[in-house]
N, CA and C of each residue as an Amber inpcrd file, in Angstrom:
protein
   123
  65.3380000  47.8410000  65.7530000  63.9000000  47.8870000  66.0220000
  63.6040000  48.8700000  67.1560000  64.4460000  48.8480000  68.1840000
  64.2430000  49.7530000  69.3200000  64.3560000  51.2040000  68.8740000
  65.3180000  51.4840000  67.9820000  65.4880000  52.8550000  67.4950000
  64.2380000  53.3200000  66.7590000  63.6240000  52.4260000  65.9900000
  62.4060000  52.7790000  65.2580000  61.3090000  53.1580000  66.2480000
  61.1760000  52.3560000  67.3140000  60.1390000  52.6460000  68.3110000
  60.4010000  53.9770000  68.9860000  61.6660000  54.2630000  69.2860000
  62.0050000  55.5410000  69.9280000  61.6580000  56.7020000  69.0070000
  61.9870000  56.5500000  67.7150000  61.6880000  57.6170000  66.7590000
  60.1830000  57.8160000  66.6350000  59.4280000  56.7210000  66.5950000
  57.9750000  56.8270000  66.4970000  57.4070000  57.5170000  67.7290000
  57.9240000  57.1450000  68.9000000  57.4360000  57.7410000  70.1420000
  57.6710000  59.2450000  70.1300000  58.8560000  59.6650000  69.6810000
  59.1670000  61.0940000  69.6210000  58.2920000  61.7740000  68.5780000
  58.1050000  61.1070000  67.4340000  57.2960000  61.6810000  66.3580000
  55.8590000  61.8980000  66.8250000  55.2730000  60.8600000  67.4470000
  53.8940000  60.9870000  67.9160000  53.8000000  61.9970000  69.0510000
  54.8480000  62.0790000  69.8750000  54.8650000  63.0640000  70.9490000
  54.7910000  64.4690000  70.3690000  55.5650000  64.7080000  69.2990000
  55.5480000  66.0230000  68.6530000  54.1790000  66.2990000  68.0400000
  53.5730000  65.2750000  67.4260000  52.2780000  65.4620000  66.7790000
  51.1910000  65.7440000  67.8170000  51.2340000  65.0130000  68.9380000
  50.2310000  65.2310000  69.9840000  50.3890000  66.6160000  70.5890000
  51.6340000  67.0840000  70.6480000  51.8930000  68.4030000  71.2180000
  51.2400000  69.4870000  70.3760000  51.1940000  69.2540000  69.0730000
  50.5670000  70.2170000  68.1600000  49.1450000  69.7320000  67.8610000
  48.1770000  70.2600000  68.5950000  46.8010000  69.7740000  68.4870000
  46.2270000  69.9630000  67.0870000  46.7200000  70.9510000  66.3660000
  46.1880000  71.1930000  65.0220000  46.5800000  70.0740000  64.0620000
  47.4960000  69.2110000  64.4880000  47.9530000  68.1290000  63.6110000
  47.2980000  66.7970000  63.9570000  46.1550000  66.8250000  64.6390000
  45.5010000  65.5620000  65.0080000  45.1380000  64.7410000  63.7820000
  44.7450000  65.4010000  62.7050000  44.4060000  64.6730000  61.4790000
  45.6500000  63.9540000  60.9610000  46.7910000  64.6450000  61.0010000
  48.0350000  64.0300000  60.5400000  48.3950000  62.8500000  61.4320000
  48.1040000  62.9570000  62.7260000  48.3750000  61.8600000  63.6570000
  47.5660000  60.6290000  63.2530000  46.3180000  60.8480000  62.8590000
  45.4750000  59.7350000  62.4220000  46.0730000  59.0500000  61.2000000
  46.4980000  59.8490000  60.2130000  47.1240000  59.2700000  59.0280000
  48.4250000  58.5730000  59.3980000  49.1640000  59.1560000  60.3420000
  50.4270000  58.5540000  60.7830000  50.1840000  57.1870000  61.4030000
  49.1370000  57.0930000  62.2280000  48.8070000  55.8090000  62.8520000
  48.4580000  54.7740000  61.7920000  47.6550000  55.1670000  60.8140000
  47.2890000  54.2370000  59.7450000  48.5310000  53.7730000  58.9930000
  49.4380000  54.7170000  58.7180000  50.6650000  54.3870000  57.9990000
  51.5070000  53.4020000  58.7980000  51.6740000  53.6850000  60.0950000
  52.4930000  52.8140000  60.9470000  51.8770000  51.4210000  61.0500000
  50.5580000  51.3640000  61.2440000  49.8850000  50.0650000  61.3790000
  50.0530000  49.2550000  60.0970000  49.8640000  49.8790000  58.9470000
  50.0050000  49.1580000  57.6810000  51.4570000  48.7470000  57.4610000
  52.3940000  49.6160000  57.8420000  53.8180000  49.3250000  57.6600000
  54.2290000  48.1460000  58.5380000  53.8160000  48.1690000  59.8060000
  54.1470000  47.0710000  60.7240000  53.4830000  45.7790000  60.2540000
  52.2580000  45.8860000  59.7490000  51.5530000  44.7030000  59.2550000
  52.3120000  44.0340000  58.1210000  52.9450000  44.8320000  57.2650000
  53.7140000  44.2680000  56.1570000  54.9450000  43.5270000  56.6630000
  55.5270000  44.0020000  57.7660000  56.7680000  43.4090000  58.2730000
  56.5070000  42.0890000  58.9920000  55.2760000  41.8930000  59.4600000
  54.9760000  40.6650000  60.2020000  54.8130000  39.4880000  59.2500000
  55.1820000  38.2880000  59.7070000  55.0920000  37.0860000  58.8550000
  53.6450000  36.6640000  58.6030000
């Protein structure tokens, strides 16, 4: 689980660094939220 969080942090860091990818960051957040929601009981 910790590795997943580290990868997400690095991924979002890269996306934030590239301002032209803000739209992709929004989709990424939606994907992560829905994915985490599925994993919760």
